[in-house]
C-alpha positions as CSV (number, residue, x, y, z in Angstrom):
1,M,0.0,0.0,0.0
2,N,1.4,3.4,-1.0
3,N,0.5,5.9,1.7
4,Q,2.2,8.9,0.4
5,A,0.1,12.1,0.1
6,V,-0.6,13.2,-3.5
7,N,-2.3,16.4,-2.4
8,P,-5.7,15.9,-4.1
9,T,-8.4,18.5,-3.4
10,S,-11.1,17.7,-0.9
11,D,-13.5,17.0,-3.7
12,E,-11.1,14.6,-5.4
13,S,-10.6,12.8,-2.1
14,L,-14.3,12.5,-1.5
15,M,-14.9,11.2,-5.0
16,A,-12.1,8.6,-4.6
17,A,-13.5,7.5,-1.2
18,I,-17.0,7.2,-2.6
19,S,-15.7,5.0,-5.5
20,H,-14.1,2.6,-3.1
21,F,-17.0,2.4,-0.6
22,F,-20.0,2.1,-2.8
23,G,-18.8,-0.4,-5.3
24,F,-18.7,-0.9,-9.0
25,L,-21.6,1.1,-10.3
26,V,-20.7,4.2,-8.3
27,A,-17.0,3.8,-9.2
28,L,-18.0,3.6,-12.9
29,I,-20.1,6.8,-12.6
30,V,-17.3,8.6,-10.8
31,W,-14.8,7.5,-13.4
32,A,-17.0,8.5,-16.3
33,T,-17.6,12.0,-14.9
34,Q,-14.1,12.6,-13.4
35,K,-11.6,10.7,-15.6
36,D,-10.4,13.8,-17.5
37,K,-10.4,16.1,-14.4
38,S,-8.2,14.2,-12.0
39,R,-5.5,11.5,-12.3
40,F,-6.0,10.6,-8.6
41,V,-9.8,10.1,-9.0
42,R,-9.3,8.2,-12.3
43,F,-6.8,5.8,-10.8
44,Q,-8.8,5.2,-7.6
45,S,-12.1,4.7,-9.4
46,I,-10.6,2.2,-11.9
47,Q,-8.9,0.4,-9.1
48,A,-12.2,0.2,-7.2
49,M,-13.9,-1.2,-10.3
50,V,-11.2,-3.8,-10.9
51,F,-11.3,-4.8,-7.2
52,D,-15.1,-5.4,-7.5
53,I,-14.7,-7.4,-10.7
54,C,-12.0,-9.6,-9.2
55,V,-14.1,-10.1,-6.0
56,S,-17.2,-11.0,-8.1
57,V,-15.3,-13.5,-10.2
58,I,-13.8,-15.2,-7.2
59,M,-17.1,-15.4,-5.4
60,L,-18.8,-16.8,-8.5
61,V,-16.2,-19.5,-8.7
62,V,-16.4,-20.4,-4.9
63,V,-20.2,-20.4,-4.9
64,G,-20.2,-22.4,-8.2
65,V,-17.9,-25.1,-6.9
66,L,-19.9,-25.4,-3.7
67,M,-23.2,-25.6,-5.6
68,I,-21.7,-28.4,-7.8
69,L,-20.7,-30.2,-4.6
70,V,-24.2,-29.7,-3.2
71,F,-25.9,-31.1,-6.3
72,G,-23.3,-33.9,-6.3
73,V,-24.4,-34.8,-2.8
74,L,-28.0,-34.9,-3.9
75,A,-27.1,-37.1,-6.9
76,L,-25.0,-39.4,-4.8
77,G,-27.7,-39.6,-2.3
78,V,-30.2,-40.7,-4.9
79,G,-27.6,-43.2,-6.2
80,D,-26.9,-44.3,-2.7
81,L,-30.6,-45.2,-2.2
82,V,-30.8,-47.1,-5.5
83,I,-27.5,-49.0,-5.2
84,L,-27.4,-49.7,-1.4
85,G,-31.1,-49.8,-0.7
86,S,-31.3,-53.5,-1.3
87,Q,-28.2,-54.4,0.8
88,S,-28.7,-55.9,4.2
89,N,-26.3,-53.4,5.9
90,P,-26.8,-50.0,4.2
91,T,-24.1,-48.3,6.3
92,E,-21.4,-49.9,4.2
93,G,-20.1,-49.0,0.8
94,P,-18.1,-46.3,-0.8
95,I,-21.1,-44.2,-2.0
96,R,-22.5,-44.1,1.5
97,A,-19.1,-42.9,2.8
98,V,-18.8,-40.1,0.2
99,V,-22.4,-39.0,0.9
100,A,-21.7,-38.9,4.6
101,L,-18.5,-36.7,4.0
102,L,-20.2,-34.4,1.6
103,T,-23.4,-33.9,3.6
104,G,-21.7,-30.9,5.4
105,V,-21.0,-29.1,2.1
106,P,-24.1,-26.8,2.2
107,F,-22.9,-25.6,5.6
108,L,-19.6,-24.6,4.1
109,L,-21.2,-21.8,2.0
110,P,-21.8,-19.4,4.9
111,C,-18.5,-20.4,6.5
112,I,-16.7,-19.2,3.4
113,I,-18.9,-16.3,2.3
114,V,-19.1,-14.5,5.7
115,P,-15.4,-14.2,6.4
116,V,-14.7,-13.3,2.7
117,G,-17.5,-10.7,2.9
118,I,-15.9,-9.2,6.1
119,A,-12.5,-9.1,4.5
120,I,-13.9,-7.3,1.4
121,F,-15.6,-4.8,3.7
122,I,-12.4,-4.2,5.6
123,F,-10.4,-3.7,2.4
124,R,-13.1,-1.2,1.2
125,L,-13.1,0.6,4.5
126,I,-9.3,1.0,4.5
127,A,-9.3,2.2,0.9
128,T,-12.1,4.6,1.7
129,I,-10.4,6.1,4.7
130,Q,-7.0,6.3,3.0
131,T,-8.3,8.0,-0.1
132,F,-10.5,10.3,1.9
133,Q,-7.3,11.4,3.7
134,G,-5.8,12.2,0.3
135,K,-3.4,9.2,0.4
136,D,-2.8,7.3,-2.8
137,Y,-4.1,3.9,-1.8
138,H,-3.2,0.7,-3.6
139,Y,-4.9,-2.6,-3.0
140,P,-2.3,-5.3,-2.4
141,W,-1.0,-6.7,-5.7
142,L,-4.0,-5.3,-7.6
143,G,-3.0,-1.7,-7.3
144,K,0.3,-2.2,-9.2
145,Q,-1.5,-4.1,-11.9
146,V,-4.0,-1.3,-12.4
147,E,-1.2,1.2,-12.4
148,R,0.6,-0.7,-15.2
149,M,-2.7,-1.0,-17.1
150,I,-3.3,2.8,-16.9
151,A,0.3,3.6,-17.8
152,R,0.0,1.9,-21.2
C-alpha cells in the first residue's frame, strides 16, 4: 500500500472515497464523470472497479464449486438409495461414505462467504479512509496491476 500524500483536493478525495466504498456502479459513474479532471480520482475509481470485478469472479467460482458439490451430494444420495437400498447393511459401501462426508458441504457456504465478505468490507473501508485522507491507496497486488494498465 502506498500511503504517500498526493495532495488531491477535498472534492477529489471525496470522489475517490465514494468510489471505493459504494462499489462498481458508483465507481463507474465517478470514473466517467471525473476521468479527465483528476488522475487521482481516475486511478482510484478504476482500481475500485477492478477490485469489484475480481471479487465478483472469485465469489462466483467459490459459490459455483460449492453448488456443484451440493448437487453432487444430492445425486450421490439418490444413487446411494438405489444402489445400497437392497443391501442388508446399508451403512457400508463407498457411496455411503462419500455421501456422509459431503453432507456438510451446504454448511460450508456461509463459513466461506461470511469471512470473505468481512475481508472485502475491511479492504473497502481501509481504501475509503486512506483516499478520503488524500493518500494514494493501492490494494495489495491489484494496485500495481491497475497502475501498469493505466500507464499503457
